C-alpha positions as CSV (number, residue, x, y, z in Angstrom):
1,X,131.7,116.0,176.0
2,X,132.6,119.6,176.9
3,X,133.3,122.2,174.2
4,X,130.6,120.2,171.7
5,X,127.8,122.1,170.4
6,X,124.8,120.4,169.0
7,X,123.9,121.3,165.5
8,X,120.5,121.7,164.1
9,X,119.1,120.0,161.6
10,X,119.8,123.0,159.1
11,X,123.1,123.9,160.4
12,X,124.2,120.0,159.7
13,X,122.7,120.4,155.9
14,X,124.5,123.7,155.5
15,X,127.7,122.0,156.5
16,X,126.6,119.0,154.4
17,X,126.6,121.0,152.1
18,X,130.2,122.9,152.9
19,X,131.9,119.8,152.3
20,X,130.0,119.0,149.5
21,X,131.4,121.9,147.7
22,X,134.9,121.5,149.0
23,X,135.0,118.3,147.0
24,X,133.8,119.3,143.9
25,X,136.1,120.1,140.9
26,X,136.4,123.3,139.0
27,X,134.3,122.2,136.4
28,X,131.9,120.6,138.3
29,X,131.0,123.7,139.9
30,X,130.8,125.5,136.7
31,X,128.5,122.8,135.6
32,X,125.8,122.9,138.7
33,X,125.7,126.7,137.8
34,X,125.1,126.3,134.5
35,X,122.8,123.4,135.3
36,X,120.9,125.6,138.1
37,X,120.7,129.0,135.7
38,X,119.3,126.9,132.6
39,X,116.8,125.6,134.9
40,X,115.7,128.6,136.7
41,X,115.7,130.4,132.9
42,X,113.2,127.8,131.9
43,X,111.2,128.0,134.8
44,X,110.7,131.5,133.9
45,X,109.3,130.3,130.5
46,X,112.5,131.2,128.0
47,X,114.5,129.1,126.7
48,X,111.3,126.4,126.0
49,X,110.2,124.7,122.4
50,X,108.5,126.5,119.9
51,X,104.9,126.0,119.6
52,X,104.4,122.8,117.5
53,X,102.3,123.0,114.3
54,X,99.1,120.7,114.5
55,X,99.2,117.9,113.3
56,X,97.8,116.7,109.0
57,X,96.4,113.6,109.7
58,X,94.9,114.0,106.2
59,X,97.4,112.0,104.8
60,X,97.5,108.1,105.0
61,X,100.1,105.2,103.9
62,X,100.5,101.8,103.9
63,X,100.2,100.1,106.9
64,X,104.0,97.9,108.1
65,X,102.4,95.8,110.3
66,X,101.4,92.4,109.7
67,X,98.0,92.0,107.9
68,X,97.4,88.8,109.2
69,X,98.7,88.3,113.1
70,X,98.8,85.2,114.5
71,X,97.6,86.4,117.7
72,X,94.5,85.8,120.2
73,X,92.3,89.5,119.2
74,X,90.0,88.6,122.2
75,X,93.4,89.3,124.8
76,X,94.0,92.4,122.9
77,X,90.4,94.0,122.8
78,X,89.8,92.5,126.7
79,X,92.8,94.7,127.7
80,X,91.9,97.3,126.3
81,X,87.8,97.5,127.8
82,X,90.0,96.9,131.0
83,X,91.8,100.2,130.3
84,X,88.9,101.9,129.2
85,X,87.2,100.9,132.6
86,X,89.8,102.8,134.5
87,X,92.1,99.5,135.5
88,X,95.3,99.2,135.0
89,X,98.2,96.7,135.9
90,X,101.8,98.6,137.3
91,X,104.0,96.4,138.7
92,X,102.8,93.9,141.6
93,X,99.6,96.2,141.3
94,X,97.3,94.5,139.1
95,X,93.3,95.8,137.8
96,X,94.3,99.1,139.8
97,X,91.3,101.7,139.5
98,X,92.8,104.6,138.4
99,X,89.5,106.3,137.4
100,X,88.0,107.2,133.8
101,X,89.8,110.6,133.9
102,X,93.8,109.7,134.2
103,X,95.8,111.9,137.3
104,X,99.0,112.1,135.8
105,X,100.6,113.5,139.0
106,X,98.7,110.6,141.3
107,X,101.0,107.9,142.6
108,X,98.7,104.6,142.3
109,X,100.7,102.7,145.1
110,X,100.6,105.3,147.8
111,X,97.5,107.5,146.9
112,X,100.1,110.3,147.4
113,X,99.6,113.2,144.6
114,X,102.8,115.3,143.4
115,X,102.5,118.9,143.1
116,X,101.8,120.3,139.9
117,X,105.1,122.6,140.2
118,X,107.6,122.9,137.6
119,X,109.4,119.5,137.0
120,X,113.3,120.0,137.3
121,X,112.5,121.8,140.5
122,X,110.8,118.7,141.9
123,X,112.3,116.7,144.6
124,X,111.5,113.5,143.6
125,X,113.5,111.7,145.4
126,X,111.0,112.7,148.3
127,X,108.4,110.3,148.9
128,X,106.1,112.4,151.3
129,X,105.7,115.1,148.5
130,X,105.8,112.3,145.4
131,X,105.1,109.0,146.8
132,X,106.5,105.7,145.5
133,X,107.6,107.6,142.4
134,X,108.8,104.5,140.5
135,X,105.1,103.8,140.1
136,X,104.1,107.5,139.1
137,X,107.0,107.0,136.5
138,X,105.7,104.1,135.3
139,X,101.7,105.4,134.8
140,X,103.7,108.3,132.9
141,X,105.6,105.7,130.5
142,X,101.7,105.5,128.6
143,X,102.4,102.5,127.9
144,X,98.8,101.8,127.9
145,X,98.8,103.4,125.0
146,X,100.4,100.9,123.4
147,X,97.9,98.4,124.5
148,X,94.8,100.8,123.0
149,X,97.2,100.9,119.6
150,X,96.9,97.2,119.4
151,X,93.8,96.5,120.3
152,X,92.9,99.0,117.8
153,X,94.6,97.9,114.9
154,X,93.9,94.2,115.4
155,X,89.9,94.2,115.7
156,X,89.3,97.8,113.9
157,X,87.0,98.9,117.0
158,X,86.9,101.9,118.4
């Protein structure tokens, strides 16, 4: 076709942003600018949480858990021992070896390591950058700590 210009990927992306911008309402533009500004300020270390005090572990309280559970304690102990050996179940991955020192930015499905950069600026939808984000997020939900706590509560074995 005569008169058509082939756009580079950068120009296509810029054109997409321009079209998206034209469809935004004024309040959405204000919201997005405010969110972007807050993210940058937090990235520089401002507007973040104050220093958290150390916990006071000297106090104890009465347990609110059932003293006589009707469960097979060995199942919990077995699961906790597997976790201590670095074995973890995440979705369809059974007995995945995550190692003795857990790497929180390591996707167990693809083996991809997400960069250790400011989280709000990380593009989590890019599998080339972070791997399969669902598996990485599932690992970071810390459900393995629940298993460890249950095993300890039931068996008393540290």
